[in-house]
N, C-alpha and C positions, 0 to 999 in steps of 0.2 A: 437066375434074377438075383441080382444084389439086394441086400436087405438095407433098411434106412439106417441101420446101426452101423454098417459098415460104411456108408457114404461119408458120415460127418468127419472121419479122420483126414479122408482125402481132400475134404473141401479145406479143412483147417490147412493141410500141409501146402495146398495150391496157393491160399491167400498170404501164407506166410511168405513163400517163394516171390510172389508178386510185390508184396512189402519190400523185401529184401531187395529186390531190384529197382524200386523207386528211390530208396535211400541211397543206394549205391550211385544211381544216376545224379541225384542231387548233391552227395559228397565229390563227385567228378565236375559238377558244373561250378562247385563253390572252391575247385581246387586251384593252383596257379593258371593254367593255361584257360580253365572255364571262367573264373573271375575276371582274367585280364581281357576275354572275349566280350563279356557283359559290360565291362568298363568302355570298350572302343564301341560297342554298338549305342550306349547310353550317349557317349560322347558325341557321337554322329548326329543322333537324333536331335539332343540339344542344341547342337551347332546348326544344324537344319531348321529347327523352329524359333530359336533365339537370335543367335550371333548373326546370321545371313540377312534376316529382315531388318536387324538395327544397323547394318551395314548400308544396306539398301537405303534406308531412311535418310542416311548420313549424306549420301550421294545423289539423291532424288528430292526435287522439289515437286509436291503435287498442290496445284491450284484448282480451288473448286469453282462451281458456277457461281457467278455473282462477285467474283473476286478476281484482282490481278496483282502481279508481284513485279516487283522493281528490285534490280542489282545493289547491292549495299556494301560498304566497307565501315568497319567500326560502328555500324548503327546508321551511318549517313549514305543517300543515294549517290552511286557513282554516275557521273557523267560523262558520256561518250566523247572521247577526243579525237578520234579519227573515223574515217568513213569505213563501214561495213565491207568485208570483202564478197559478200554475197547479199546484195541488198534486198531486204524484206518489208512488207507494209509495216509491221508493227514493231519492228528490231529498235527502231531509234535513231534519227540521224545525228550529225555531229552537234554538241550541245544539248542534246535531250538525253533522258534515262532510257536504259534498257527494261523493255516491257515484257512479262511472259503472260501468255493468254491461259483460260483454263485447261488443265491438263497435267501430264508428268514431265519434268524436265530434269535433266540432268545437272548437276552443281558440283562446285569443289569448294568445300567449306573452308580448307587451307587458305584459298585466296581471297573468296567473296562468297557472299550469302544473299538471300532474297528477302525483302519485307513483302508481306501480306497486306493488300490495301482493299478495303471494302468499296466495291464501286456500285452496290445496290442503290434503289432510290431511298430518300429520306426526306422528312418535312421539317420546316422551320417556320415558326409563329413571327410575324412581324409586330412591333408595338402598336398599340391602340392608338390612332391618330385623329385628329379633326382635319378634314379636308373640304375644301370649298370648291364648288361647281361652278359652271360659267354663268349661272344665274344668280351666284352669290348664296346658295343654300349650302350650310355646313353639313357634312357627312361625317359621322363618327364611324371611322372604318375598322374593323376587325379581319385581317387578312392573314394566309399564309402562304407560303410557296414550296414546291417540291422541286429537288435537286439531285443530282449524281455525280460522282467523279467520271472524267472521260479516260478509259484506259488507253490512252496514247503517250508516247514518249514526251512530246513538248507539254502536253496538258498536264501529266500527273508530275513533270518537274515543276511547273507553276504551282500545282495543288499541293506538293509536298515541300517546296524550297523558298517560293517567292511569296508567299501569303502566310502572314502570323495566324490571323482568325479567319477562316474562310467565312463561316456563317455572317460573321459581322459584317464582312465586307460585301457578300452577295445581298445582305439585308438592306445595306445601305442604298446598292444599285437599284435592286427591285423596288425598295421604298420609293426612291425619287422618280422612277418611271411611272409607278402607281399614281402618285401624286399628280404628275403631269397629265396623265390620262383623265384621272378624274376632273381635273381642272377644266377641261374641254367639254363636260357633259353637261347638258342642259336639264333643267327639272329636278324634282325634289327626290327622286328615287333612282337609284344606279341600274344600269342595265344588267342582263343575264351575265352571269360567270364566264361563260363561254367566250362572250364578246370581250370583256374585260381582260382575260386571259390571253385572247390573241393579240389585243393592243401591246400589253405590258412584254409579251414576249417579243414581239416584233421589235419593241424599242429597245429592249434590254438584252436579249439572250446573247448576241454577239460580244457584247463588253463583258457580260458575265463570264463567259469562255476565255476571253481574251486576258482579263484580270485575275481569273481565279482558277481557269482550267477546269471547271465544272458545266454541265448541262443544265440551264434550266427548263425542267420538265413542264410545270404548270403553276399558274398564280390563282388563288381562291380568296374572292372576299366570303368571309364566314359569317360575318355578322354587319348590320347597319343600323345604327341609332336604337339600340336595344334597351337601354334604362329609360324608366319613368322621367327621372330628371332631366335628361337630354331631351326628351320629347316635351316637356314643359317648358323648357328654355326655347326649343325651337318654335312653340306656339307663340311664346311673347314677343319673339324677334319678328314675328310675321308683319308684314307691312298691313296687311288686311285684318284687323282686330275683331272682326265682325263674327258672323256665323261659323267661319272656320275656326277661328281661336277658341270659341266656346265649345264646338264639338271636340276638339283636341283636348280640351280641358276635361270635359266629361268622359272623354275615353280612358282617362287616368283613374276614374274612381270604380 
């Protein structure tokens, strides 16, 4: 049986041999052929991780949900000037822009690019206005409307090219329709929002789409005669200045 004293030199010799082998392997890897192999491997990894995704991003357009894309040249939408070889529902006819639906699409940045357009719903407030009803009662109306661009070739052409200020033009059309609807309402109170919304959309939705390329989603009256000063003036304008006028004045205190 070997004594512990004799085992120590053997262990040291074995460790020295292993250390020498590791160093030789390291020097071999850092030599000409080994370094060249490492460089090639690292270059391949970097190309796979960085260069290829960048190239793919240049030649692929990704459109998220709630967005559309139209083809552009020098920042301006391109209008289709000849029929499609393979007709599609959303491709765009002659005189319209080319529209991309949500998803990934091939692109050629040397010839044309795509502009993303937000087609999600948004809201716009109408100016506060005094509107007279059928009985002569004056309503101070606070209203707003919700709208969104329509992702078709014709509508996005109107939205992008033919209208300077879409919100201003839609506000004018919706405001005029709202005034006409309230002009035909009897009584001192406006009806429920759903009724006003149905009437205004029926009167103006088609014109809004034709003139602005957007969809009118909903019209809401958010306030009517909300200020004390307006209530006071309405009470004083009442023909019957008896108990109703006194009650309206007391309601202000």
